[in-house]
C-alpha positions as CSV (number, residue, x, y, z in Angstrom):
1,M,-29.7,0.2,17.8
2,N,-31.8,1.5,19.9
3,N,-29.7,-0.6,22.9
4,V,-26.4,1.5,22.0
5,T,-26.3,4.6,24.0
6,T,-23.9,7.0,23.4
7,T,-22.1,6.6,27.5
8,E,-20.9,3.5,26.4
9,S,-18.2,5.3,23.5
10,P,-17.8,8.9,22.7
11,S,-17.3,8.5,19.0
12,L,-21.0,6.2,19.2
13,S,-22.7,10.2,19.3
14,R,-22.3,9.7,15.6
15,Q,-23.1,6.5,14.4
16,L,-23.4,5.3,10.9
17,L,-25.0,2.1,10.1
18,N,-22.4,-1.0,10.1
19,K,-19.9,0.3,6.9
20,V,-18.4,-3.5,6.8
21,P,-19.1,-7.0,5.2
22,E,-20.5,-10.2,7.5
23,I,-16.9,-12.6,7.4
24,T,-18.8,-15.1,5.0
25,I,-17.1,-17.6,2.6
26,F,-18.3,-14.7,-0.5
27,F,-15.6,-12.2,2.1
28,W,-13.3,-14.8,1.5
29,I,-13.9,-15.6,-1.9
30,I,-13.8,-11.8,-3.1
31,K,-10.2,-10.8,-0.6
32,V,-8.6,-13.8,-2.7
33,L,-10.2,-12.3,-6.2
34,C,-9.3,-8.7,-5.2
35,T,-5.8,-9.9,-4.4
36,T,-4.9,-11.6,-7.1
37,V,-6.2,-8.8,-9.5
38,G,-3.4,-6.1,-7.4
39,E,-0.8,-8.3,-8.6
40,T,-2.1,-8.2,-12.0
41,A,-3.4,-5.4,-12.8
42,A,-0.5,-2.9,-11.4
43,D,1.9,-5.4,-13.9
44,F,-0.7,-5.0,-16.4
45,L,-0.8,-1.4,-15.4
46,N,2.9,-1.0,-15.0
47,I,4.3,-3.2,-17.6
48,N,1.4,-3.3,-20.5
49,L,0.0,0.0,-21.1
50,N,3.9,0.7,-20.1
51,F,2.3,3.5,-17.7
52,G,5.7,2.4,-15.7
53,L,5.7,2.5,-11.5
54,T,5.4,5.8,-10.7
55,A,2.6,6.5,-13.1
56,T,0.8,4.0,-12.2
57,S,0.5,4.4,-8.4
58,V,-0.5,8.0,-9.6
59,V,-3.3,7.2,-10.9
60,T,-4.3,4.2,-9.1
61,G,-4.0,6.3,-5.9
62,I,-6.5,9.0,-7.4
63,L,-9.1,6.4,-8.0
64,L,-9.0,4.8,-4.5
65,A,-8.9,8.8,-3.2
66,I,-12.4,8.7,-5.3
67,A,-13.3,5.5,-4.1
68,L,-12.8,6.1,-0.5
69,F,-15.1,9.4,-0.7
70,F,-17.8,8.0,-1.8
71,Q,-17.1,4.6,0.5
72,F,-16.7,7.3,3.6
73,R,-19.7,9.0,2.3
74,S,-22.2,6.5,2.8
75,K,-24.0,5.7,5.4
76,Q,-24.0,2.1,5.2
77,Y,-22.5,-0.9,3.5
78,I,-22.6,-0.1,0.0
79,P,-21.0,-4.0,-1.8
80,S,-20.1,-2.6,-5.2
81,I,-19.0,0.6,-3.0
82,Y,-16.4,-1.2,-0.6
83,W,-15.0,-3.8,-2.9
84,L,-14.3,-1.6,-5.3
85,A,-12.3,0.3,-3.1
86,V,-10.3,-3.4,-1.9
87,V,-10.0,-3.8,-4.8
88,L,-8.1,-0.1,-6.1
89,I,-6.4,-0.4,-2.3
90,S,-4.6,-3.7,-2.9
91,V,-2.7,-2.8,-6.0
92,F,-2.3,0.3,-4.4
93,G,-0.7,-1.2,-1.7
94,T,1.2,-3.2,-4.3
95,L,2.2,-0.5,-5.7
96,V,3.6,1.5,-2.2
97,T,5.9,-1.9,-1.2
98,D,6.8,-1.9,-5.4
99,N,8.4,1.8,-5.2
100,L,10.0,1.2,-2.1
101,T,11.4,-1.9,-3.8
102,D,12.5,-0.6,-7.7
103,S,12.2,2.6,-6.9
104,L,14.0,3.8,-3.7
105,G,15.8,0.4,-3.6
106,V,14.8,-0.2,-0.2
107,P,15.2,-4.1,0.9
108,L,12.4,-6.4,1.2
109,E,13.3,-7.4,5.0
110,T,13.0,-3.4,5.6
111,S,9.6,-3.0,4.0
112,T,8.2,-6.2,6.1
113,I,9.6,-4.9,9.1
114,F,8.7,-1.1,8.5
115,F,5.0,-2.1,7.2
116,S,5.0,-4.4,10.3
117,I,5.4,-1.8,13.3
118,A,3.1,0.2,10.9
119,L,0.3,-2.2,11.5
120,A,0.9,-3.2,15.2
121,L,0.7,0.8,15.9
122,T,-2.8,1.0,13.9
123,F,-4.0,-1.9,15.8
124,A,-2.9,0.0,18.9
125,F,-4.2,3.5,18.4
126,W,-7.2,2.0,17.2
127,Y,-7.8,0.0,20.5
128,T,-6.5,2.7,22.6
129,K,-9.9,4.9,20.9
130,E,-12.1,2.6,20.0
131,K,-11.5,-0.6,22.9
132,T,-12.4,-3.0,20.3
133,L,-11.0,-4.1,17.0
134,S,-13.7,-5.8,15.8
135,I,-15.1,-5.6,12.1
136,H,-18.6,-6.2,13.4
137,S,-18.4,-2.5,15.3
138,I,-17.2,-0.3,11.8
139,F,-20.3,2.1,12.6
140,T,-18.2,5.2,13.5
141,R,-16.2,7.7,11.0
142,Q,-13.1,7.6,13.4
143,R,-13.4,3.6,13.0
144,E,-13.8,3.5,9.3
145,A,-10.8,5.3,9.0
146,F,-8.3,3.3,11.3
147,Y,-10.1,-0.2,9.3
148,W,-8.9,1.2,6.1
149,L,-5.7,2.1,7.5
150,A,-5.1,-1.4,8.4
151,I,-6.5,-3.0,5.1
152,L,-4.1,-0.8,3.6
153,F,-1.0,-1.8,5.6
154,T,-2.0,-5.3,5.7
155,F,-1.7,-5.0,1.8
156,A,1.6,-3.7,1.6
157,L,3.1,-5.9,3.8
158,G,1.6,-8.9,2.6
159,T,3.3,-7.7,-0.7
160,A,6.3,-7.5,1.1
161,A,6.4,-10.4,2.8
162,G,5.6,-12.4,0.2
163,D,7.9,-10.8,-2.2
164,L,10.6,-11.9,0.3
165,M,9.8,-15.5,0.2
166,A,8.9,-15.6,-3.4
167,E,11.7,-13.1,-4.5
168,G,14.4,-12.6,-1.7
169,L,14.7,-16.2,-0.4
170,A,14.1,-17.6,-4.3
171,L,11.1,-19.9,-3.0
172,G,9.2,-19.2,-5.7
173,Y,5.7,-17.6,-5.8
174,S,4.2,-21.6,-6.3
175,L,6.4,-23.0,-3.4
176,T,5.0,-19.4,-1.3
177,G,1.6,-20.4,-2.2
178,V,1.6,-23.4,0.1
179,I,3.7,-22.1,2.5
180,I,1.1,-19.6,2.9
181,A,-1.8,-21.6,2.6
182,G,-0.9,-24.0,5.2
183,V,-0.1,-21.5,7.6
184,V,-4.1,-20.1,6.6
185,V,-5.3,-23.4,7.1
186,A,-3.5,-23.7,10.6
187,V,-5.0,-19.9,12.2
188,S,-8.2,-21.3,11.0
189,L,-8.0,-24.3,13.0
190,A,-6.8,-22.2,16.2
191,W,-9.4,-20.0,16.1
192,R,-12.4,-23.1,15.6
193,F,-10.0,-24.2,18.8
194,G,-10.0,-20.5,20.1
195,L,-7.8,-18.8,18.7
196,N,-8.6,-14.9,19.5
197,P,-11.1,-14.1,16.3
198,V,-9.7,-10.8,15.9
199,L,-6.1,-12.3,15.5
200,S,-6.9,-14.7,13.8
201,F,-9.1,-13.0,10.6
202,W,-6.2,-9.8,11.0
203,M,-3.7,-12.9,10.3
204,I,-5.3,-14.8,7.9
205,Y,-5.9,-11.2,6.3
206,I,-2.8,-10.5,5.6
207,M,-1.7,-14.0,4.2
208,T,-4.1,-14.0,2.2
209,R,-2.1,-11.2,0.1
210,P,0.5,-13.6,-1.0
211,L,-1.8,-16.1,-1.7
212,G,-3.6,-14.1,-4.2
213,A,-0.6,-13.0,-5.5
214,S,0.7,-16.9,-5.6
215,L,-2.3,-18.1,-7.8
216,G,-2.3,-14.9,-9.7
217,D,1.3,-15.9,-10.8
218,Y,0.3,-19.1,-11.8
219,L,-2.6,-18.4,-14.7
220,S,-0.9,-15.3,-15.7
221,Q,2.9,-17.2,-15.9
222,P,3.4,-19.3,-19.4
223,H,2.9,-22.8,-20.0
224,K,6.8,-24.1,-19.7
225,Y,7.1,-22.2,-15.8
226,G,4.4,-24.4,-14.8
227,G,1.4,-21.6,-15.2
228,L,-1.1,-21.7,-17.5
229,G,-0.4,-19.1,-20.0
230,W,-3.1,-16.6,-19.3
231,G,-0.8,-13.1,-19.6
232,A,-1.7,-10.4,-16.8
233,T,-4.5,-9.3,-19.3
234,I,-7.0,-12.3,-19.3
235,T,-6.1,-12.9,-15.5
236,S,-6.9,-9.6,-14.2
237,V,-9.8,-9.5,-17.0
238,V,-11.4,-13.2,-16.0
239,F,-11.0,-12.5,-11.9
240,L,-12.4,-8.6,-12.5
241,T,-15.7,-10.7,-13.5
242,A,-16.1,-12.8,-11.4
243,I,-15.5,-9.9,-8.5
244,L,-18.4,-8.8,-10.0
245,A,-20.2,-11.5,-10.2
246,V,-19.9,-12.7,-6.5
247,V,-20.6,-8.8,-5.3
248,V,-23.9,-8.8,-7.7
249,Y,-24.9,-11.9,-5.8
250,V,-24.8,-10.8,-2.8
251,S,-26.1,-7.3,-3.5
252,I,-28.9,-9.3,-4.3
253,T,-28.8,-11.6,-1.4
254,K,-28.1,-9.0,1.1
255,R,-25.9,-12.3,2.5
256,D,-22.6,-10.0,3.6
257,V,-24.7,-7.5,5.6
258,I,-24.0,-7.5,9.2
259,P,-27.0,-6.9,11.3
260,K,-28.4,-3.5,11.9
261,T,-29.4,-4.1,15.7
262,L,-26.3,-3.9,17.8
263,S,-26.1,-5.4,21.4
264,K,-23.7,-3.9,24.2
265,E,-21.5,-6.9,23.6
266,S,-20.6,-6.1,20.4
267,V,-19.7,-2.8,20.5
268,I,-17.5,-3.8,24.0
269,P,-16.4,-7.0,23.5
270,R,-14.7,-8.4,26.8
271,Q,-11.2,-8.1,27.5
272,N,-8.9,-10.0,24.3
273,N,-6.4,-12.0,26.0
274,F,-3.5,-10.5,25.3
275,M,-1.0,-12.9,26.4
276,Q,-2.8,-15.6,23.6
277,V,-2.2,-13.0,21.1
278,I,1.3,-12.0,22.7
279,I,1.9,-15.9,22.6
280,T,0.8,-16.0,18.8
281,T,2.6,-13.4,17.9
282,S,5.7,-14.9,19.3
283,I,5.6,-18.0,18.0
284,F,4.8,-16.7,14.4
285,I,7.9,-14.4,14.4
286,L,10.8,-16.5,16.4
287,V,9.4,-19.6,13.3
288,A,9.5,-17.1,10.3
289,G,13.1,-15.6,11.9
290,F,14.1,-18.9,12.0
291,G,13.6,-19.6,8.6
292,Y,14.6,-16.7,6.9
293,S,18.0,-17.3,8.9
294,W,18.4,-20.6,7.5
295,R,17.7,-20.2,4.1
296,Q,19.7,-16.8,4.1
297,S,22.4,-19.3,4.9
298,S,21.9,-21.8,2.7
299,L,21.8,-18.8,-0.4
300,Q,25.3,-17.1,0.9
301,S,26.8,-20.5,0.9
302,N,25.6,-21.1,-3.1
303,A,26.6,-17.3,-3.8
304,T,30.1,-18.4,-2.2
305,S,30.1,-21.4,-4.4
306,G,29.2,-19.7,-7.4
307,T,31.4,-16.5,-7.4
308,E,34.3,-18.9,-6.8
309,K,33.6,-20.9,-9.9
310,V,33.9,-18.2,-11.9
311,V,37.9,-17.0,-10.1
312,P,40.5,-17.8,-14.1
313,T,42.4,-20.8,-13.3
314,E,44.9,-20.6,-16.2
315,T,48.1,-18.9,-15.0
316,A,49.2,-17.2,-18.1
317,V,46.9,-14.5,-18.1
318,S,48.1,-11.2,-18.1
319,S,46.9,-8.8,-14.6
320,S,44.7,-6.6,-16.6
321,T,42.4,-9.8,-18.6
322,V,42.8,-10.8,-14.4
323,D,40.8,-7.3,-14.1
324,V,38.7,-7.2,-16.5
325,A,37.1,-10.9,-16.1
326,T,36.7,-10.2,-12.4
327,K,34.6,-7.4,-13.0
328,S,32.7,-9.3,-15.8
329,S,31.9,-12.4,-13.8
330,S,31.2,-10.5,-10.0
331,L,27.4,-11.8,-11.0
332,G,29.3,-15.1,-12.3
333,D,28.3,-16.4,-15.1
334,L,25.6,-14.0,-17.3
335,S,26.3,-15.8,-20.9
336,S,22.7,-17.2,-20.7
337,F,20.9,-14.0,-20.2
338,K,23.3,-12.0,-23.2
339,T,22.5,-14.9,-25.5
340,I,18.1,-14.4,-24.4
341,T,19.2,-10.4,-24.8
342,T,20.6,-10.8,-28.3
343,D,18.3,-13.4,-29.7
344,T,15.5,-10.7,-29.0
345,L,18.0,-8.1,-30.3
346,N,17.4,-10.1,-33.8
347,L,13.9,-10.2,-33.2
348,V,13.3,-7.1,-33.1
349,Q,15.4,-5.5,-35.8
350,A,13.9,-8.7,-37.6
351,G,10.2,-7.2,-36.9
352,K,9.1,-9.7,-35.1
353,M,7.9,-7.8,-31.8
354,S,5.6,-10.5,-30.5
355,D,8.8,-12.7,-30.8
356,A,10.8,-10.6,-29.2
357,A,8.3,-10.0,-26.1
358,A,7.9,-13.8,-25.6
359,R,11.7,-14.3,-26.1
360,I,12.5,-11.7,-23.3
361,T,10.0,-13.3,-21.1
362,D,12.8,-15.9,-20.8
363,F,15.2,-13.9,-19.5
364,E,12.9,-12.2,-16.8
365,H,11.4,-15.8,-15.8
366,D,15.4,-16.5,-15.6
367,W,16.4,-13.5,-13.9
368,D,13.9,-13.0,-11.5
369,A,14.9,-17.4,-10.3
370,S,18.6,-16.2,-9.7
371,Q,18.0,-12.8,-7.7
372,A,18.0,-14.0,-4.1
373,K,21.8,-15.4,-5.2
374,L,22.9,-13.1,-7.7
375,K,22.0,-10.0,-5.4
376,R,23.7,-11.3,-2.7
377,M,27.1,-11.4,-4.6
378,D,27.3,-7.8,-6.3
379,V,24.0,-5.9,-5.4
380,T,25.4,-2.7,-7.4
381,K,25.8,-4.2,-10.8
382,W,22.3,-6.3,-10.2
383,T,20.7,-3.4,-9.5
384,E,21.4,-2.0,-12.8
385,I,20.9,-4.9,-14.7
386,D,17.5,-4.9,-12.9
387,D,16.6,-1.3,-13.9
388,A,17.9,-2.1,-18.0
389,T,15.6,-5.1,-17.7
390,D,12.9,-3.5,-16.7
391,L,13.6,-0.7,-19.1
392,V,13.4,-3.4,-21.9
393,L,10.0,-5.2,-20.4
394,R,8.1,-1.9,-20.7
395,Q,9.2,-2.0,-24.1
396,L,8.3,-4.2,-25.5
397,R,5.1,-5.0,-23.4
398,S,3.7,-1.6,-24.7
399,T,0.5,-1.7,-26.2
400,N,2.4,-0.6,-29.4
401,P,5.7,-1.7,-28.9
402,D,8.2,0.8,-31.1
403,A,11.0,-1.4,-32.8
404,G,13.6,1.5,-32.6
405,T,13.8,2.5,-28.8
406,S,13.2,-1.4,-28.3
407,A,16.5,-2.0,-30.1
408,S,18.2,1.2,-28.0
409,A,16.8,-1.0,-24.7
410,L,18.1,-4.3,-25.6
411,K,21.7,-2.6,-26.4
412,A,21.7,-0.9,-23.4
413,L,21.2,-3.8,-21.7
414,L,23.8,-5.4,-23.5
415,E,26.5,-3.0,-22.3
416,T,25.4,-3.5,-19.0
417,L,26.1,-7.1,-18.6
418,N,29.1,-6.7,-20.2
């Protein structure tokens, strides 16, 4: 690095070896694996171990802070430390969005826009300070700080955008995964034909988050819902093992280490084609906006037709009965959810806790599938039922579920449904 002088950039006065890996096939393999773990591990801690969103976020945040401490303290790229930080930041980024959505009631549209702006501002400040966004030159503390902040926002944004597509727009994780995979392929081909490499990298980096979530959903969901039925626990263990294996491989072979010697061009690259960035970003926003508007109109139409179907048709009904019917039918016909809840309660009271946990999964799947439509019909009632459902899921999926507390949660859910 003798050919790099401190006059090129003020921040190079305290220069380290490059702190991030080279972009190889191994980088993207581990990235997708980490992203999948971010989805399944968050579910495992939150639901299976009954930590809840808040406790899961606190535990993950502490572990992430420890990992980043060692990452910043190291003088060069160390695969084990770097990828441990990525795994934890993927879980934490997922939880940030989940907390905003589930605990604070922030719409996914708002989260998506907020994290998009936050990421754009991070890039703007990063470029203003360092004159480059290239990850091939992360060898100062300041660049490393910008890098990890950008990574956090990409995971939070990817979670918000992916959930908005899969749940908010009722596309489902499978179709969302197919769409995202298509975008990744398109961006990769565009890069081959001259698209700005920095823009290409960060676009694909964001997109791999919902892609990994779709993969995790496919592996963990039961067979009857089109998945492989691995569950969150097995999926997390398998992918963590795969991450460990690839990290050990690159640690031994050094296949992903960026050369220590950097030329002047790699420190301060040529001016990026900002017009290309603006045009590409504008096209992406326009296509996404059009798709969102079209899907919203379709869902709103379905929600309106669904509401009309539950209006009482008999004329010999008292006004009080009509009031009750109207209130109870603000979300349409919920009889199927009541049936599943009653079945689950009967199983709990019979001491069949594992069967009860399996039965309530039917509720979860159908509820998630109906979210986009029901939420537009009555968001307040939907939120009330959703909160009661989360409590039931935590009770039945805890390590040692208690029949008494599970039954109480199910009765509360039934009362809310009624």
